N, C-alpha and C positions, 0 to 999 in steps of 0.2 A: 635370687630374690623371687618371692612369690608372685607370678605373672597375674595371677587373679586379684591382687590389691587393686584398688582404683588408682588410676595412674596419676593423680596429684599426689595421693600419699606415698607411691613409688619414688615421685620425684623428690618429695621432702626427705624421704630416707636416704635417697642418693646423695643430696646435698650435705645433710649431715654426716655421712659416712665419709664424704671427700675431705670435709673440714677435721674430721677426726684423724683421717690419713695423713693430712698435711702437718697437724700439728704434732703427730708422732714422727714424721720426719724432722722436723725442726728440733725437736727434744733429741734426737739423737737414737731413736729406736731402730731406724732404719738403715743405719750405717755399721761399719765395722767396729765399733768400740772403741775408737780413737777419736779424741776431742783436740781441735785447734786450740792453741793458748799463744798468748804473746807475751815476750820477754823481752825488755830493752830495746824495743822498737821491732824486734823479728819474731815471726810465727813459726811455730813447730807443733808437736802433737805429743798427749799425754794418752795413757791407757785409762781404764774404769778405776784403777788403785792410784791414779795420780802420778805414775812413774812416767818419766820422758821417754818416749820410744823414739821419736823424731826430733832431733835437736832444733831449736829456734835458728832458722837460716834464711827462712822466705820473707819477702816483702809484704805477701798476702796468703792467705789460706782459707780455703773452703772445707765442707765437710766430706767425709768418705762415703761415696755411694758405688754401688757393683764394684768395689774393690779399688776405686782410683779416687783420689782427691784434685782438686783445682787448687793450683798455687802460683803465685806471681813472683817473679824475679826482674826488678827494675820494672819496665812497663808493660812486661809481657807475661801471658799466662800459659801454662803448661798443666800436666798432670802427673801425679807421682802414684806409686803402689804403698803399700802398708809397712814396706822398707824403708819408705824415703827415697827410693830410686825413681828417676824420671822414666815414665812410659811413654811419654809425649813432652818432648822439649818445649820451653817456653817459646811461642811464636803468636800468640793471639792477643789481640787488644782487649778482648773481654771473652767470658765463657760462664757456662752454667755446668751443674754437675752432671754426671750420667743418668739416662734414664730409659730403659729398655734398650740398652747398649747403645745410644746416640747421646750426643752432647752439643749443645749449641753453644758456637763460636762467633765471635765478632772479627770480622776483617774491615778495617776502616769503619765505614758507617752502616754496615749491613751484616745481617746474621745467618748463618749456614749451619749445617751439622756435620759431625765427624763421628767415624767409628772408634773403637777401642784402641785401634794401630795407630790414630791420628789421622787416617786417610779422609779427605773431604768427599762425602756422600752427596750431601745437598747444597748447592752454591750457595754463597752468600746473596741473599736476594730480599730479606725480610727486615721490617723496622722493629718489631717486638716478637717475642716468641714465648711460649709456656713450656711445659715439660709434655713429654709422649705419655699417653694414656689411653688402654685399649688400643693400642696400634695408631692413633692419631694424635696429632700435635696442633694447638692452636697458634696460628701466625696472624701478625698484622702488618698489611701493605697499606702505606698511606693512613687512612683515617679508618679502615675497615678492617674486621677480623674473619678469618675462614680457618678452614683446616686442612693439613696435607697428611698423606701417608708415610712411611719411612722412606719411600723413595724420593718425596720430595713433591710428588703429583697432589694437585688439588682434589679432595674428595669433596668439599663444601667451599665453593669460591667465597672471597671476601666480601661479606655483605651486611655484617653486625657490628653494632657500635661497642659492644662489650661481650665478653665469652666466657665460660668456665670450662674446665676438661671434664673428658666423659668418665661416668662411672655408672656400671649397670646398664651401658648403652644410652643413656641420656646426659645432656650437657644443658646448662643453662645459658641462653642468649640474650640479648637485649637489642631492641631495634626502636631507634627513637627515645622515648622515656618508659617505655613498657618493656618488661621482662617474661619470658615462659621458657618451655624446654622443648628439645628437639631431639631426634634419634640421630644415629651414625649414617643415615642416607641424607638428611638434611630435611627429613620431614617434620614439620611442627606436631608436637604431641600434647604439650600444653600450651595454647595460644599465648602470645605476650599480651598480659593484661595487668601485671602486677608492677606497682611502682618501685619495688626493689626486692630482690632475693638475695638471701644470703649467701647461697652458694656462688651466684653470679658476681657478686661485689667483692666476696672473699678472693676468689680466684682471678679476677681482672687484676688485682695486684699482684699477682705472681707472673703477670706477663711483663717481660723485662726486655729492656732496650739495654742490656749490657754492654 
């Protein structure tokens, strides 16, 4: 993005781009071309032609991202490949799709992150999480949001009431009843002054307590 643009305009463009990105993900444009279906109470997957590729056999199913989809068997979640084979056996109480090679999983009442082999890389310790974007992930501990890197280290300590994911180096944050933008070091770029930012409110809903 042109760095000569006024910072408020850059922030607005970033907000719009994030929304477009998320809508693209939800419409299936970011996954492998397989779509979850339900038949007779079980979930499977079809391709773009409507052909059943993975027969309905799961109790719950998510979308394919980065080659894997989260599925539920009984009360536990795991991950399958596009052939319907388990890559990570059902063992988690809840989870999210993979993003940047990591996926959030719930163990009891806390969230952590695994890699594509199922290895727990970041111990369960968070109450809510979003997806990794630009190397950082928004996490909530108690009533406050902050950001961690892919090792689980806090880059920006929990201090915000609501946050969005990073795009082009900016993220929407809310403190009290006002919203603004900050950069990846935690420095305020646009001071909290707005009652509502579309980016922040939209992405706040993506913070899941799976």
